C-alpha positions as CSV (number, residue, x, y, z in Angstrom):
1,M,0.0,0.0,0.0
2,I,0.9,3.7,-0.2
3,A,0.5,5.7,2.9
4,L,0.3,9.5,2.9
5,I,1.5,11.9,5.6
6,T,1.3,15.7,4.8
7,D,0.8,19.1,6.4
8,Y,-1.9,19.9,3.9
9,G,-4.8,19.8,6.4
10,N,-8.3,19.7,5.0
11,T,-7.5,20.9,1.5
12,H,-7.7,19.5,-2.0
13,Y,-4.0,18.9,-2.2
14,A,-4.1,15.4,-0.6
15,G,-6.9,14.4,-3.0
16,I,-4.7,15.3,-5.9
17,L,-1.9,13.2,-4.6
18,K,-4.3,10.2,-4.5
19,A,-5.5,10.9,-8.0
20,V,-2.0,11.0,-9.4
21,I,-1.0,7.8,-7.6
22,K,-4.2,6.0,-8.8
23,S,-3.8,7.2,-12.4
24,I,-0.3,5.6,-12.5
25,A,-0.9,2.6,-10.2
26,P,-4.7,1.9,-10.2
27,S,-4.3,-1.2,-8.0
28,A,-2.5,0.7,-5.2
29,E,-4.3,0.9,-1.9
30,V,-3.8,4.5,-0.7
31,I,-4.1,5.1,3.1
32,D,-4.3,8.5,4.7
33,V,-2.2,8.5,7.9
34,E,-2.5,12.2,8.7
35,H,-2.9,15.5,6.9
36,G,-2.0,17.7,9.8
37,E,-2.6,21.3,10.6
38,W,1.1,21.6,11.7
39,S,2.3,23.4,8.6
40,F,6.0,23.6,7.9
41,S,7.0,21.5,10.9
42,A,9.4,18.7,9.8
43,K,9.6,17.5,13.4
44,A,5.9,17.0,13.6
45,G,5.9,15.1,10.3
46,A,8.9,13.0,11.4
47,Y,7.1,12.2,14.7
48,V,3.9,11.1,12.9
49,L,6.0,8.9,10.5
50,L,8.1,7.4,13.3
51,S,5.0,6.7,15.4
52,S,3.0,5.1,12.5
53,Y,5.1,3.3,10.0
54,R,5.8,0.1,11.9
55,W,2.1,-0.7,12.2
56,F,1.9,-1.0,8.4
57,P,2.7,-4.1,6.4
58,R,6.2,-4.6,5.2
59,G,6.7,-3.1,1.8
60,T,4.5,-0.1,2.4
61,I,5.5,3.1,0.6
62,F,5.3,6.2,2.7
63,V,4.9,9.6,1.0
64,V,5.7,12.3,3.5
65,V,5.2,15.8,2.3
66,V,6.2,18.4,4.8
67,D,8.2,20.6,2.6
68,P,8.7,24.3,3.4
69,G,11.8,24.3,1.1
70,V,9.8,23.2,-2.0
71,G,11.3,24.6,-5.2
72,S,14.6,25.3,-3.5
73,Q,17.9,23.3,-3.8
74,R,16.8,20.8,-1.2
75,R,16.9,17.3,-2.6
76,A,13.9,15.0,-3.1
77,L,14.4,11.5,-1.9
78,A,13.2,8.0,-2.3
79,V,14.6,5.7,0.3
80,R,14.5,2.0,1.2
81,A,15.0,1.4,4.9
82,G,14.4,-2.0,6.4
83,D,11.4,-3.4,4.6
84,Y,9.8,-0.1,3.9
85,F,10.0,2.7,1.3
86,F,10.0,6.4,2.2
87,V,9.5,9.2,-0.3
88,G,9.8,12.9,0.6
89,P,12.0,16.0,0.9
90,D,15.5,15.8,2.3
91,N,14.8,18.1,5.3
92,G,15.0,15.5,8.1
93,V,11.4,14.5,8.0
94,L,12.3,10.9,6.9
95,Y,15.4,10.6,9.0
96,P,14.2,9.2,12.4
97,A,12.2,6.4,10.7
98,V,15.0,5.6,8.3
99,Q,17.6,5.6,11.1
100,Q,15.4,3.2,13.2
101,E,14.9,0.8,10.3
102,G,18.4,1.0,8.9
103,L,19.2,2.6,5.5
104,R,19.5,0.2,2.6
105,E,19.3,2.4,-0.4
106,A,18.5,6.1,-1.2
107,V,18.4,8.2,-4.3
108,A,17.9,11.8,-5.1
109,L,14.9,11.8,-7.3
110,S,15.3,13.1,-10.9
111,F,12.2,14.7,-12.3
112,E,13.3,13.8,-15.8
113,K,13.6,10.1,-14.9
114,V,10.4,10.1,-12.8
115,S,8.3,11.9,-15.4
116,S,9.6,9.8,-18.4
117,L,8.6,6.6,-16.6
118,A,5.3,8.0,-15.2
119,R,4.0,9.6,-18.4
120,P,3.3,6.4,-20.4
121,R,1.5,4.9,-17.4
122,L,-0.8,7.8,-16.7
123,R,-4.5,6.9,-17.1
124,S,-5.8,10.5,-16.7
125,K,-5.6,13.6,-18.7
126,G,-3.2,15.2,-16.3
127,E,0.3,16.1,-17.5
128,I,3.4,15.8,-15.3
129,K,5.2,19.2,-15.2
130,L,7.4,20.2,-12.3
131,S,5.8,23.2,-10.6
132,Y,7.9,25.2,-8.1
133,T,5.4,24.8,-5.3
134,F,3.7,21.3,-5.6
135,H,6.4,18.6,-5.7
136,G,3.9,16.3,-3.9
137,R,1.8,16.1,-7.0
138,D,4.6,16.3,-9.6
139,L,7.4,14.3,-8.1
140,F,6.7,12.5,-4.8
141,A,3.3,10.9,-5.7
142,P,4.5,9.7,-9.2
143,A,7.7,8.3,-7.7
144,A,5.7,6.4,-5.0
145,A,3.3,5.0,-7.7
146,L,6.3,3.9,-9.8
147,I,7.9,2.1,-6.9
148,H,4.5,0.4,-6.3
149,Q,4.6,-0.7,-10.0
150,G,8.0,-2.4,-9.5
151,V,10.3,0.4,-10.7
152,S,13.7,0.2,-8.9
153,L,15.0,3.2,-6.9
154,G,18.0,3.3,-9.2
155,E,15.8,4.1,-12.2
156,L,14.4,7.1,-10.4
157,G,17.5,9.1,-9.4
158,E,21.1,9.1,-8.4
159,P,22.4,7.3,-5.3
160,V,23.0,9.3,-2.1
161,S,24.0,8.3,1.4
162,D,24.1,11.6,3.4
163,L,20.5,12.3,4.4
164,V,19.8,15.4,6.3
165,S,19.5,14.4,10.0
166,L,16.8,15.4,12.5
167,S,16.5,14.4,16.1
168,L,13.2,14.1,18.0
169,E,15.0,13.5,21.3
170,E,16.9,16.7,22.1
171,G,16.0,19.1,24.8
172,Q,12.5,19.6,26.1
173,E,10.6,20.9,23.0
174,V,7.1,20.6,21.8
175,I,7.3,18.3,18.7
176,Y,3.6,17.4,18.2
177,I,0.2,18.5,19.3
178,D,-2.8,16.2,18.5
179,K,-6.4,17.2,17.9
180,F,-7.2,16.8,21.6
181,G,-4.5,19.3,22.6
182,N,-2.2,16.6,24.0
183,V,1.4,17.9,23.8
184,A,4.2,15.5,22.9
185,L,7.7,16.5,24.0
186,S,11.2,15.6,22.7
187,M,11.8,13.3,25.6
188,R,11.6,9.5,26.0
189,E,11.9,9.3,29.8
190,L,10.7,11.0,32.9
191,P,12.7,11.4,36.1
192,E,11.4,9.6,39.1
193,A,8.8,11.9,40.7
194,T,5.1,11.9,41.3
195,A,4.7,15.5,40.1
196,F,6.6,18.1,38.1
197,R,6.9,21.9,37.9
198,L,6.4,22.8,34.2
199,R,7.6,26.1,33.0
200,A,6.7,27.5,29.6
201,K,5.9,30.8,28.0
202,G,6.8,32.6,31.3
203,G,4.3,30.6,33.3
204,E,4.5,27.8,35.7
205,S,2.1,24.8,36.3
206,L,2.0,21.8,38.6
207,V,1.7,18.6,36.6
208,K,1.0,15.2,38.2
209,R,2.5,12.1,36.8
210,G,0.2,9.3,35.6
211,R,-0.2,6.5,33.2
212,T,-3.3,7.8,31.5
213,F,-5.7,10.8,31.5
214,S,-8.1,9.6,34.2
215,D,-5.3,9.3,36.8
216,V,-6.0,12.9,37.6
217,P,-9.4,14.7,38.2
218,W,-11.3,16.1,35.3
219,G,-9.7,19.4,34.1
220,E,-6.3,18.8,35.6
221,L,-2.9,18.4,33.9
222,V,-1.2,15.0,33.7
223,I,2.2,13.9,32.3
224,Y,2.9,10.4,31.1
225,I,4.7,8.3,28.4
226,N,2.4,8.2,25.4
227,S,1.6,5.3,23.0
228,A,4.5,6.3,20.8
229,G,7.0,6.2,23.7
230,F,7.4,10.0,24.1
231,V,6.7,12.2,27.1
232,E,3.3,13.9,26.7
233,V,1.4,16.5,28.7
234,A,-2.4,16.4,28.7
235,V,-5.5,17.6,30.5
236,N,-8.2,15.1,31.5
237,G,-11.1,16.2,29.4
238,G,-9.4,19.2,27.9
239,S,-6.5,20.7,25.9
240,A,-3.1,21.0,27.5
241,A,-1.9,23.1,24.5
242,E,-4.7,25.6,25.1
243,M,-4.3,25.6,28.9
244,L,-0.6,26.2,28.7
245,G,-0.6,28.3,25.5
246,L,1.8,25.9,23.8
247,R,2.7,25.7,20.1
248,L,5.0,23.5,18.1
249,G,8.6,24.3,18.7
250,D,8.1,25.9,22.1
251,Q,10.6,25.1,24.8
252,V,9.5,23.8,28.2
253,S,11.2,23.1,31.4
254,L,10.3,20.1,33.7
255,E,11.5,20.1,37.3
256,P,10.7,17.1,39.5
257,I,9.0,17.9,42.7
258,P,10.3,15.7,45.6
259,S,7.7,13.5,47.2
């Protein structure tokens, strides 16, 4: 199958990606993982990919389009890591998942090679021309569809080995906020404590440690290890992001409170 992760939100862009894929590879099963409202955040995209990919069947092709550098000199990649394929910009968004699986092969996509192979397979009236602002449609989606159809990575571009790196485990930064307002931090472990003093945006809050939301009364803050293995701050029945005024990229400070 081909799985889509983008920062397109509720727009027509994601639908166009599916149309291009299906016009080249009609038998492909296309899955929406997330089309987030976290525009321009490679860390949020990398977090969603890292949290999601291993639940998909081996051989799944992930198209990850979080691409604030679209049209610039940044490379476009198709990567095989472990038993999965990843297609997207070389801005770090693919890196944590690729690093976890182990890089097997990577190419810098060539539009000339991708378009020459895709054009004869198109089953729609659309033409493939490389726009400056929509490489998801013109490069990433066609490349993923071609991989699905059995085209090798070597036929799509030139080999590379030095992917742009990105870490999701440095400092204490907000790397993802879900639709409930739960705030994932760039941390995998919590110090031993039953409560923490959380400082952010010039404010300070007491946060109790728990395993899940209902470990604290309704409307109170709780901190725990989430289902993806990252430290997360939430409010039982509410939005931690709204209560604390947090946005992606904000720095926080956690200080254990002695029992």
